[in-house]
N, C-alpha and C positions, 0 to 999 in steps of 0.2 A: 784157282783156275779162272780164265777169262772166257766169257761167252760173247759171241757176235750175233747180231740180228741175222736170222736165216739158218743158224746152226740147227741141226736135227739132233734130238736127244730122246732118251727113253727113261721112264721113271724107274728108280730103284726102290725108293721108300718115301712116303710122305707122313707127316705127323698130323695131318688134317683128318679128324675122325668122321667128317661129314661128306667127303668126296667119294665119288664113284670110280675115280681113277684107281687102277691097279698096277702092280709092278709089270713092267714091259710095255705099258702104253707109251705111244710116241707123240712127239709134238715138235713145234718149231719155235725157236727163241724169237721173241719180238722186242726184247730189251733186257738190259742187265744193269742194276745199280750196285756197283762194287762196294760203295760205302756202306750200304745197308744189307748187302748180301742177299738181294732179292732178284730172282730170275723170273722174268715175265715170259709166259709160254702160251702159245695157241695150240692146245692139244688137239690131235686128230679127231677125238671124240666130240669136240665142240666145247669142252671145258676151257675156261680162261684162268684156272687156278695158277697163281704164282707160287714159285718155290722159295721158301724161306730157308736158305742154305745154312744160316747160322743157328737155326732152330732145329736142325736135324733132317730136313728134307734132302734127298739125294737123287741125283740123275747121273746118267752116263751117256757118252756119245751113242747115237743110234746107228 
């Protein structure tokens, strides 16, 4: 899947054990590195956690 800056999404799952994000939290895409499968997100909660799609993080359109 391709993501564009400004796309809205919701978290399905993250493999990061230290984040306070939970499934359903929403954010806005700030960038996408297709080569590394890294999705940069400004979460509405204030978190800046990036999604490592190749490592099991999952998001869906909001």
